[in-house]
C-alpha positions in Angstrom: 9.3 -9.0 -27.9 8.5 -5.4 -26.9 5.8 -5.1 -24.3 2.6 -3.5 -25.6 0.1 -2.7 -22.8 -3.6 -3.3 -23.3 -5.3 -0.5 -25.2 -8.3 -1.0 -22.9 -6.3 -0.7 -19.7 -8.2 2.3 -18.4 -11.7 1.2 -19.3 -12.7 -0.8 -16.2 -10.6 0.8 -13.5 -12.0 3.4 -11.1 -9.7 6.4 -10.3 -10.1 8.3 -7.1 -8.8 11.8 -6.2 -6.1 11.7 -3.6 -7.3 14.1 -0.9 -7.3 17.7 -2.1 -4.4 17.1 -4.5 -4.5 17.0 -8.3 -3.6 13.3 -8.3 -6.0 10.5 -9.0 -5.0 6.9 -8.1 -6.3 3.7 -9.3 -8.7 2.2 -6.7 -6.3 -0.6 -6.3 -2.5 -0.2 -6.1 0.2 -2.9 -6.4 2.5 -3.2 -3.4 6.0 -4.6 -3.9 6.6 -5.5 -0.3 6.8 -9.2 -1.2 7.6 -11.1 -4.4 9.9 -8.6 -6.1 13.2 -9.3 -4.3 16.3 -11.0 -5.7 15.1 -14.2 -4.0 12.0 -14.2 -6.4 11.7 -15.1 -10.0 12.4 -12.0 -12.1 10.2 -13.0 -15.0 7.3 -13.6 -12.7 7.8 -10.1 -11.1 7.8 -8.6 -14.6 4.5 -10.4 -15.4 3.0 -9.1 -12.2 3.8 -5.5 -13.1 2.6 -5.9 -16.7 -0.7 -7.6 -15.6 -1.4 -4.8 -13.1 -0.8 -2.1 -15.7 -2.8 -3.9 -18.4 -5.8 -3.7 -16.0 -5.5 -0.1 -15.2 -3.4 -0.2 -12.0 -1.1 2.8 -12.4 0.3 3.1 -8.8 3.2 1.0 -7.7 4.2 1.1 -4.0 7.8 0.4 -2.9 10.1 1.2 0.0 13.9 1.3 0.4 14.0 -2.0 2.4 11.6 -4.1 0.3 13.2 -7.3 -1.0 14.8 -9.4 0.3 17.6 -8.4 0.4 16.7 -4.8 1.2 16.8 -2.6 -1.9 16.3 -5.4 -4.3 12.6 -4.7 -5.0 13.6 -1.2 -6.2 16.4 -2.7 -8.3 14.2 -5.2 -10.0 11.4 -2.6 -10.5 14.0 -0.3 -12.0 15.0 -3.0 -14.5 11.4 -3.6 -15.4 10.8 0.1 -16.0 13.7 0.2 -18.5 12.8 -3.1 -20.1 9.1 -2.6 -20.5 7.9 0.9 -19.4 10.4 3.3 -20.9 7.6 4.9 -22.9 5.0 4.8 -20.2 6.7 6.5 -17.2 4.2 9.4 -17.3 1.3 7.0 -17.0 2.7 5.7 -13.7 2.6 6.8 -10.1 5.7 5.4 -8.4 6.1 5.6 -4.6 8.9 4.8 -2.2 9.6 5.3 1.5 12.3 5.5 4.1 12.0 5.0 7.9 13.0 1.5 8.7 16.5 0.1 9.0 18.3 0.2 5.7 22.1 0.3 6.4 24.5 0.0 9.4 25.4 2.9 11.6 23.5 5.8 13.1 22.3 7.3 9.8 20.5 4.3 8.2 17.2 4.4 10.1 14.3 6.4 11.4 13.6 10.0 10.4 16.6 12.4 10.3 17.1 14.6 7.3 20.5 12.9 6.8 18.8 9.5 6.5 15.8 10.5 4.4 17.8 12.5 1.8 20.5 9.8 1.5 17.9 7.0 1.3 16.0 8.6 -1.5 19.2 9.3 -3.4 20.0 5.6 -3.2 16.4 4.6 -4.1 16.5 6.8 -7.3 19.7 5.1 -8.4 18.2 1.6 -7.9 15.0 2.6 -9.6 16.8 4.3 -12.5 14.6 7.4 -12.0 15.2 11.1 -11.7 12.2 11.4 -9.3 9.5 9.4 -7.6 5.9 10.6 -7.6 5.3 10.1 -3.9 8.0 9.8 -1.1 6.8 8.7 2.3 8.2 8.8 5.8 7.6 5.2 6.6 7.1 5.4 10.4 7.2 8.1 13.1 10.6 8.7 14.8 10.3 9.1 18.6 13.7 10.9 18.8 14.0 13.2 15.8 12.0 16.4 16.0 9.0 16.1 13.7 9.9 19.5 12.3 13.2 18.1 11.0 11.6 15.0 9.4 8.9 17.1 7.7 11.5 19.7 6.6 13.3 16.8 4.9 10.2 15.9 2.9 9.7 19.5 2.0 13.3 19.8 0.8 13.1 16.6 -1.2 10.0 17.9 -3.0 11.6 21.3 -3.6 14.7 19.5 -5.1 12.4 17.7 -7.6 13.4 14.3 -6.3 9.7 13.6 -5.4 6.6 15.3 -6.6 4.5 14.8 -3.5 5.0 13.9 0.2 3.3 11.2 2.3 3.5 9.6 5.7 2.8 6.0 6.9 2.0 4.4 10.2 1.4 7.7 12.0 -1.4 7.8 14.6 -3.9 10.7 14.4 -2.2 13.1 16.9 1.2 12.8 15.3 -0.3 12.9 11.8 -2.2 16.1 12.6 1.1 17.8 13.7 2.9 16.5 10.6 0.1 17.9 8.3 0.3 21.2 10.0 4.1 21.5 9.6 4.1 20.4 6.0 1.3 22.8 5.1 3.2 25.7 6.8 6.3 24.8 4.7 4.2 24.9 1.5 4.4 21.2 0.7 1.1 19.7 1.9 1.0 16.0 2.7 -1.3 14.3 0.1 -1.5 10.7 1.4 -1.3 8.6 4.5 -0.6 4.8 4.5 -2.0 3.1 7.6 -2.6 -0.6 8.3 -6.3 -1.2 8.0 -8.5 -4.2 7.5 -11.7 -5.8 9.0 -9.4 -7.1 11.8 -7.4 -3.9 12.2 -9.8 -0.9 12.6 -7.9 1.7 14.6 -8.1 4.1 11.7 -11.9 4.3 12.3 -11.8 4.0 16.1 -9.0 6.6 16.7 -10.4 9.1 14.2 -7.7 8.9 11.6 -10.2 8.8 8.7 -12.1 11.8 10.1 -8.8 13.7 10.3 -7.8 12.8 6.8 -11.2 14.0 5.5 -10.9 17.3 7.4 -7.3 17.9 6.2 -7.9 16.8 2.6 -5.4 13.9 2.7 -5.8 10.7 0.8 -5.7 7.2 2.4 -4.0 4.0 1.1 -4.5 1.1 3.5 -2.0 -1.7 3.6 -2.5 -5.3 4.7 -6.3 -5.1 3.7 -6.5 -8.9 3.8 -4.8 -9.2 7.2 -1.8 -11.0 5.6 -4.2 -13.5 4.0 -6.4 -14.2 7.0 -9.4 -12.5 5.3 -9.4 -15.1 2.5 -10.7 -18.6 2.2 -7.2 -19.9 2.7 -7.5 -20.7 6.4 -11.1 -21.8 6.6 -10.0 -25.5 6.9 -6.8 -25.0 9.0 -3.3 -23.9 8.0 -2.3 -25.1 4.5 1.3 -26.4 4.1 2.2 -23.7 1.4 0.7 -20.7 3.3 2.8 -17.8 4.6 2.1 -19.0 8.2 3.6 -22.4 7.5 6.5 -21.2 5.4 7.7 -18.0 7.1 5.4 -17.0 10.0 7.1 -13.6 10.4 4.1 -11.3 9.9 1.4 -13.8 10.3 1.8 -16.9 12.5 -0.2 -19.6 14.3 -0.8 -17.3 17.3 -3.0 -15.1 15.0 -5.1 -18.0 13.8 -7.1 -18.7 16.9 -10.3 -20.8 16.9 -12.2 -17.6 17.7 -10.6 -15.8 14.8 -11.4 -18.7 12.4 -15.1 -18.6 13.5 -15.2 -14.9 12.6 -13.6 -15.7 9.2 -16.2 -18.4 8.6 -19.1 -16.1 9.5 -17.7 -13.3 7.3 -17.4 -15.8 4.5 -21.1 -16.6 4.7 -22.0 -12.9 4.3 -19.6 -12.8 1.3 -21.3 -15.7 -0.3 -24.7 -14.0 0.1 -23.2 -11.0 -1.7 -21.9 -13.2 -4.5 -18.3 -12.5 -3.5 -15.3 -14.4 -2.3 -14.3 -13.4 1.3 -11.2 -11.6 -0.1 -13.3 -9.6 -2.5 -15.6 -8.5 0.3 -12.8 -7.6 2.5 -11.4 -5.3 -0.2 -14.8 -3.9 -1.0 -15.5 -3.2 2.6 -12.5 -0.9 2.7 -13.3 0.8 -0.6 -16.9 1.5 0.4 -15.6 4.5 2.2 -15.0 7.4 -0.1 -12.3 8.7 2.2 -10.2 5.8 1.0 -8.3 6.7 -2.2 -6.9 3.3 -3.1 -6.2 0.0 -1.4 -2.8 -1.8 -1.6 -2.9 -5.4 -2.8 0.0 -7.9 -3.0 0.3 -10.8 -5.4 2.7 -13.7 -6.1 0.9 -14.7 -9.4 -0.7 -12.6 -12.1 -4.1 -14.2 -11.7 -4.2 -13.1 -8.1 -4.2 -9.5 -9.4 -7.0 -10.1 -11.8 -8.9 -11.9 -9.1 -8.5 -9.0 -6.6 -9.9 -6.6 -9.2 -13.3 -8.5 -9.0 -13.8 -6.6 -5.7 -14.4 -3.4 -7.6 -17.6 -4.8 -9.1 -19.5 -4.4 -5.8 -18.3 -1.9 -3.2 -21.7 -0.9 -1.8 -23.1 -2.5 1.4 -26.6 -2.4 2.8 -27.0 -1.2 6.4 -28.0 -4.7 7.3 -24.8 -6.2 5.9 -22.6 -3.6 7.7 -24.4 -4.3 11.0 -23.9 -8.0 10.6 -20.2 -7.5 9.8 -19.8 -5.3 12.9 -21.5 -7.9 15.1 -19.2 -10.6 13.8 -16.1 -8.5 14.3 -17.2 -7.4 17.8 
Protein backbone atom coordinates (compact mmCIF):
# COMPACT_ATOMS: atom_id res chain seq x y z
CA UNK A 1 0.00 0.00 0.00
CA UNK A 2 1.36 3.43 -0.98
CA UNK A 3 2.29 5.64 1.96
CA UNK A 4 0.04 8.67 2.31
CA UNK A 5 1.38 11.15 4.88
CA UNK A 6 -1.01 12.81 7.29
CA UNK A 7 -2.66 15.88 5.71
CA UNK A 8 -2.35 17.61 9.12
CA UNK A 9 1.37 17.00 9.45
CA UNK A 10 2.34 20.66 9.62
CA UNK A 11 -0.43 21.78 11.96
CA UNK A 12 1.14 21.23 15.37
CA UNK A 13 4.86 21.52 14.61
CA UNK A 14 6.87 24.65 15.30
CA UNK A 15 9.40 25.67 12.63
CA UNK A 16 12.38 27.82 13.54
CA UNK A 17 14.65 29.80 11.25
CA UNK A 18 18.16 28.35 11.03
CA UNK A 19 20.40 31.29 11.90
CA UNK A 20 20.34 33.97 9.20
CA UNK A 21 19.59 31.47 6.42
CA UNK A 22 16.38 31.00 4.50
CA UNK A 23 15.89 27.53 5.99
CA UNK A 24 13.38 26.72 8.69
CA UNK A 25 13.72 23.45 10.59
CA UNK A 26 11.15 21.55 12.60
CA UNK A 27 11.77 22.21 16.31
CA UNK A 28 12.55 18.52 16.64
CA UNK A 29 14.65 16.57 14.15
CA UNK A 30 15.06 12.81 13.92
CA UNK A 31 18.59 11.49 14.28
CA UNK A 32 19.49 8.18 12.61
CA UNK A 33 22.57 7.49 14.75
CA UNK A 34 20.94 4.37 16.22
CA UNK A 35 18.16 2.02 15.05
CA UNK A 36 18.56 2.42 11.28
CA UNK A 37 21.44 0.05 10.52
CA UNK A 38 21.35 -3.36 8.86
CA UNK A 39 21.30 -4.89 12.35
CA UNK A 40 17.89 -3.28 12.94
CA UNK A 41 14.42 -4.24 11.74
CA UNK A 42 13.87 -2.47 8.42
CA UNK A 43 10.09 -2.18 8.74
CA UNK A 44 10.48 -0.59 12.15
CA UNK A 45 12.97 1.91 10.70
CA UNK A 46 10.44 2.71 7.97
CA UNK A 47 7.71 3.27 10.53
CA UNK A 48 9.94 5.60 12.52
CA UNK A 49 10.53 7.83 9.48
CA UNK A 50 6.85 7.84 8.53
CA UNK A 51 5.73 8.60 12.09
CA UNK A 52 8.16 11.51 12.29
CA UNK A 53 7.00 13.01 8.99
CA UNK A 54 3.33 12.48 9.85
CA UNK A 55 3.89 14.71 12.88
CA UNK A 56 5.71 17.52 11.07
CA UNK A 57 9.34 16.46 11.53
CA UNK A 58 10.93 17.39 8.23
CA UNK A 59 14.63 17.15 9.13
CA UNK A 60 16.45 13.80 9.12
CA UNK A 61 20.02 13.73 10.38
CA UNK A 62 22.54 11.12 9.17
CA UNK A 63 26.30 10.61 8.90
CA UNK A 64 28.44 8.43 6.66
CA UNK A 65 29.33 6.04 9.54
CA UNK A 66 25.87 5.56 11.08
CA UNK A 67 24.72 1.95 11.25
CA UNK A 68 26.02 -0.52 12.17
CA UNK A 69 27.68 -1.43 9.89
CA UNK A 70 28.91 2.03 8.81
CA UNK A 71 26.96 3.33 5.84
CA UNK A 72 23.92 1.15 6.45
CA UNK A 73 21.75 3.89 7.97
CA UNK A 74 22.19 5.89 4.75
CA UNK A 75 21.45 2.79 2.66
CA UNK A 76 18.26 2.03 4.55
CA UNK A 77 17.14 5.65 4.53
CA UNK A 78 17.80 5.72 0.77
CA UNK A 79 15.51 2.71 0.32
CA UNK A 80 12.82 4.31 2.47
CA UNK A 81 13.03 7.49 0.38
CA UNK A 82 12.40 5.54 -2.83
CA UNK A 83 9.72 3.33 -1.28
CA UNK A 84 7.71 5.97 0.59
CA UNK A 85 8.96 9.50 -0.08
CA UNK A 86 9.58 9.74 -3.83
CA UNK A 87 6.89 12.44 -4.07
CA UNK A 88 7.93 14.28 -0.91
CA UNK A 89 11.67 14.92 -1.33
CA UNK A 90 11.14 18.68 -1.54
CA UNK A 91 9.37 18.67 1.82
CA UNK A 92 12.41 17.13 3.54
CA UNK A 93 15.71 18.47 4.85
CA UNK A 94 18.24 15.61 4.67
CA UNK A 95 21.63 16.03 6.33
CA UNK A 96 24.75 13.91 6.39
CA UNK A 97 28.30 14.29 7.69
CA UNK A 98 31.87 13.10 7.35
CA UNK A 99 34.74 13.37 9.80
CA UNK A 100 35.02 10.05 11.63
CA UNK A 101 36.64 6.83 10.40
CA UNK A 102 34.77 5.45 7.39
CA UNK A 103 37.24 3.31 5.41
CA UNK A 104 40.78 1.96 5.71
CA UNK A 105 43.88 3.85 4.69
CA UNK A 106 44.96 7.47 5.06
CA UNK A 107 42.01 9.01 3.15
CA UNK A 108 39.04 7.62 5.08
CA UNK A 109 38.94 9.88 8.13
CA UNK A 110 39.20 13.43 9.50
CA UNK A 111 38.98 16.54 7.30
CA UNK A 112 40.98 16.50 4.08
CA UNK A 113 39.33 17.63 0.86
CA UNK A 114 40.04 14.14 -0.52
CA UNK A 115 38.07 12.49 2.29
CA UNK A 116 35.13 14.89 2.46
CA UNK A 117 34.46 14.93 -1.30
CA UNK A 118 34.87 11.15 -1.63
CA UNK A 119 32.71 10.49 1.42
CA UNK A 120 29.83 12.63 0.21
CA UNK A 121 29.97 10.97 -3.22
CA UNK A 122 29.59 7.60 -1.45
CA UNK A 123 26.80 8.94 0.78
CA UNK A 124 24.80 10.23 -2.19
CA UNK A 125 24.96 6.79 -3.83
CA UNK A 126 23.77 5.09 -0.64
CA UNK A 127 20.99 7.66 -0.20
CA UNK A 128 19.92 7.52 -3.87
CA UNK A 129 20.08 11.31 -3.97
CA UNK A 130 21.62 13.92 -6.25
CA UNK A 131 22.23 16.25 -3.31
CA UNK A 132 21.78 16.55 0.44
CA UNK A 133 20.37 19.68 2.01
CA UNK A 134 23.08 20.07 4.67
CA UNK A 135 26.56 18.56 4.70
CA UNK A 136 28.58 18.80 7.91
CA UNK A 137 32.18 18.39 8.83
CA UNK A 138 31.63 16.00 11.76
CA UNK A 139 34.59 16.96 13.98
CA UNK A 140 37.64 19.25 13.86
CA UNK A 141 40.79 17.81 12.33
CA UNK A 142 43.93 18.80 14.30
CA UNK A 143 46.25 18.12 11.35
CA UNK A 144 44.48 19.34 8.20
CA UNK A 145 44.50 23.14 7.75
CA UNK A 146 41.07 24.54 8.52
CA UNK A 147 41.24 26.43 5.22
CA UNK A 148 41.36 23.12 3.32
CA UNK A 149 38.45 21.60 5.22
CA UNK A 150 36.26 24.68 4.77
CA UNK A 151 37.27 24.99 1.10
CA UNK A 152 36.02 21.40 0.65
CA UNK A 153 32.61 22.37 2.11
CA UNK A 154 32.51 25.40 -0.20
CA UNK A 155 33.41 23.24 -3.21
CA UNK A 156 30.72 20.68 -2.35
CA UNK A 157 28.05 23.41 -2.17
CA UNK A 158 29.24 24.97 -5.44
CA UNK A 159 29.10 21.54 -7.11
CA UNK A 160 25.46 21.25 -6.05
CA UNK A 161 26.08 18.13 -3.96
CA UNK A 162 24.84 19.97 -0.85
CA UNK A 163 22.74 23.10 -0.53
CA UNK A 164 24.21 24.25 2.77
CA UNK A 165 27.30 23.70 4.93
CA UNK A 166 27.47 22.90 8.64
CA UNK A 167 29.99 21.90 11.30
CA UNK A 168 29.73 19.65 14.35
CA UNK A 169 31.68 19.23 17.61
CA UNK A 170 33.70 22.44 17.09
CA UNK A 171 34.58 24.47 20.21
CA UNK A 172 34.00 28.25 19.98
CA UNK A 173 37.50 29.40 18.92
CA UNK A 174 37.71 26.85 16.11
CA UNK A 175 34.10 27.47 15.10
CA UNK A 176 34.68 31.21 14.84
CA UNK A 177 37.62 30.64 12.48
CA UNK A 178 35.55 28.20 10.40
CA UNK A 179 32.69 30.70 10.10
CA UNK A 180 35.07 33.43 8.99
CA UNK A 181 36.68 31.26 6.30
CA UNK A 182 33.35 30.02 4.93
CA UNK A 183 31.93 33.53 4.85
CA UNK A 184 34.98 34.78 2.92
CA UNK A 185 34.48 31.95 0.40
CA UNK A 186 30.83 32.92 -0.11
CA UNK A 187 29.33 29.79 1.46
CA UNK A 188 28.30 30.77 4.99
CA UNK A 189 27.93 28.07 7.63
CA UNK A 190 24.24 27.85 8.53
CA UNK A 191 24.30 25.37 11.43
CA UNK A 192 26.43 23.93 14.22
CA UNK A 193 25.73 20.57 15.88
CA UNK A 194 27.17 20.36 19.43
CA UNK A 195 26.56 17.94 22.30
CA UNK A 196 24.26 19.77 24.73
CA UNK A 197 22.05 18.70 27.60
CA UNK A 198 21.35 19.59 31.22
CA UNK A 199 24.41 17.47 32.06
CA UNK A 200 26.60 18.84 29.25
CA UNK A 201 26.51 22.64 29.28
CA UNK A 202 29.79 23.67 27.67
CA UNK A 203 27.92 25.44 24.84
CA UNK A 204 26.66 27.95 27.41
CA UNK A 205 29.77 28.13 29.58
CA UNK A 206 32.28 28.47 26.74
CA UNK A 207 30.17 31.00 24.86
CA UNK A 208 29.25 28.92 21.81
CA UNK A 209 25.59 29.99 21.86
CA UNK A 210 26.66 33.64 22.09
CA UNK A 211 28.96 33.13 19.11
CA UNK A 212 26.23 31.45 17.05
CA UNK A 213 23.85 34.30 17.79
CA UNK A 214 26.48 36.89 16.79
CA UNK A 215 27.37 35.05 13.57
CA UNK A 216 23.78 34.16 12.60
CA UNK A 217 24.36 30.39 12.73
CA UNK A 218 21.70 27.89 13.81
CA UNK A 219 22.17 25.28 16.53
CA UNK A 220 21.05 21.64 16.61
CA UNK A 221 22.08 19.93 19.88
CA UNK A 222 22.60 16.16 19.94
CA UNK A 223 22.29 13.82 22.94
CA UNK A 224 19.76 16.16 24.64
CA UNK A 225 18.71 13.38 27.03
CA UNK A 226 22.30 12.45 27.91
CA UNK A 227 21.91 9.03 26.23
CA UNK A 228 18.74 8.34 28.24
CA UNK A 229 20.02 9.49 31.63
CA UNK A 230 17.61 12.44 31.61
CA UNK A 231 14.57 10.16 31.53
CA UNK A 232 12.76 8.21 34.22
CA UNK A 233 14.55 5.04 33.06
CA UNK A 234 17.30 5.10 35.68
CA UNK A 235 15.41 6.43 38.70
CA UNK A 236 15.26 2.95 40.25
CA UNK A 237 18.63 1.61 39.08
CA UNK A 238 19.81 0.15 35.75
CA UNK A 239 17.09 -1.78 33.85
CA UNK A 240 18.15 -5.03 32.15
CA UNK A 241 17.07 -3.78 28.70
CA UNK A 242 18.74 -0.36 28.95
CA UNK A 243 21.57 0.80 26.69
CA UNK A 244 23.89 0.73 29.72
CA UNK A 245 23.17 -2.93 30.37
CA UNK A 246 23.17 -4.05 26.73
CA UNK A 247 26.01 -2.08 25.08
CA UNK A 248 27.56 0.42 27.48
CA UNK A 249 29.58 2.08 24.71
CA UNK A 250 28.33 5.66 24.99
CA UNK A 251 26.67 5.41 28.41
CA UNK A 252 27.94 3.01 31.04
CA UNK A 253 27.70 2.37 34.77
CA UNK A 254 30.49 4.88 35.46
CA UNK A 255 28.13 7.66 34.32
CA UNK A 256 25.34 6.55 36.65
CA UNK A 257 26.79 7.54 40.00
CA UNK A 258 24.66 7.92 43.17
CA UNK A 259 25.24 11.70 42.97
CA UNK A 260 24.02 11.78 39.35
CA UNK A 261 20.93 9.73 40.22
CA UNK A 262 20.09 12.15 43.06
CA UNK A 263 20.22 15.00 40.55
CA UNK A 264 17.97 13.08 38.17
CA UNK A 265 15.46 12.48 40.96
CA UNK A 266 15.46 16.16 41.94
CA UNK A 267 14.98 17.22 38.31
CA UNK A 268 12.16 14.70 38.02
CA UNK A 269 10.35 16.45 40.90
CA UNK A 270 10.50 19.80 39.06
CA UNK A 271 9.23 18.10 35.90
CA UNK A 272 6.28 16.68 37.83
CA UNK A 273 5.43 20.15 39.15
CA UNK A 274 5.44 21.38 35.54
CA UNK A 275 3.14 18.54 34.51
CA UNK A 276 5.88 17.01 32.37
CA UNK A 277 7.91 13.84 32.24
CA UNK A 278 11.61 14.36 32.96
CA UNK A 279 12.48 13.66 29.30
CA UNK A 280 9.96 16.26 28.14
CA UNK A 281 11.39 18.85 30.51
CA UNK A 282 14.96 18.09 29.41
CA UNK A 283 13.98 18.74 25.78
CA UNK A 284 11.91 21.82 26.68
CA UNK A 285 14.82 23.20 28.70
CA UNK A 286 16.99 23.21 25.56
CA UNK A 287 14.26 24.58 23.30
CA UNK A 288 13.48 27.47 25.69
CA UNK A 289 16.46 29.29 24.14
CA UNK A 290 15.57 30.89 20.81
CA UNK A 291 19.18 30.47 19.69
CA UNK A 292 18.40 26.76 19.40
CA UNK A 293 16.96 25.97 15.97
CA UNK A 294 15.99 22.35 16.57
CA UNK A 295 16.86 19.50 18.91
CA UNK A 296 17.86 16.02 17.74
CA UNK A 297 15.84 13.15 19.12
CA UNK A 298 16.42 9.43 18.65
CA UNK A 299 13.86 6.65 18.78
CA UNK A 300 13.64 2.87 18.60
CA UNK A 301 9.81 2.78 18.54
CA UNK A 302 7.31 5.09 16.81
CA UNK A 303 5.56 5.95 20.07
CA UNK A 304 8.84 7.34 21.43
CA UNK A 305 8.70 9.98 18.70
CA UNK A 306 5.13 11.01 19.48
CA UNK A 307 6.00 11.01 23.18
CA UNK A 308 9.01 13.32 22.67
CA UNK A 309 6.81 15.77 20.77
CA UNK A 310 4.88 16.41 24.00
CA UNK A 311 7.82 18.57 25.07
CA UNK A 312 6.78 21.21 22.54
CA UNK A 313 3.61 21.94 24.53
CA UNK A 314 5.54 23.79 27.23
CA UNK A 315 8.96 25.29 26.46
CA UNK A 316 8.76 28.28 28.81
CA UNK A 317 10.26 28.27 32.29
CA UNK A 318 9.81 30.65 35.21
CA UNK A 319 12.91 32.27 36.68
CA UNK A 320 12.29 30.21 39.83
CA UNK A 321 12.26 26.96 37.87
CA UNK A 322 15.48 27.87 36.07
CA UNK A 323 17.15 28.82 39.35
CA UNK A 324 16.09 25.52 40.93
CA UNK A 325 17.40 23.55 37.96
CA UNK A 326 20.74 25.42 38.07
CA UNK A 327 21.04 24.70 41.81
CA UNK A 328 20.44 20.98 41.24
CA UNK A 329 22.91 20.79 38.37
CA UNK A 330 25.51 22.69 40.38
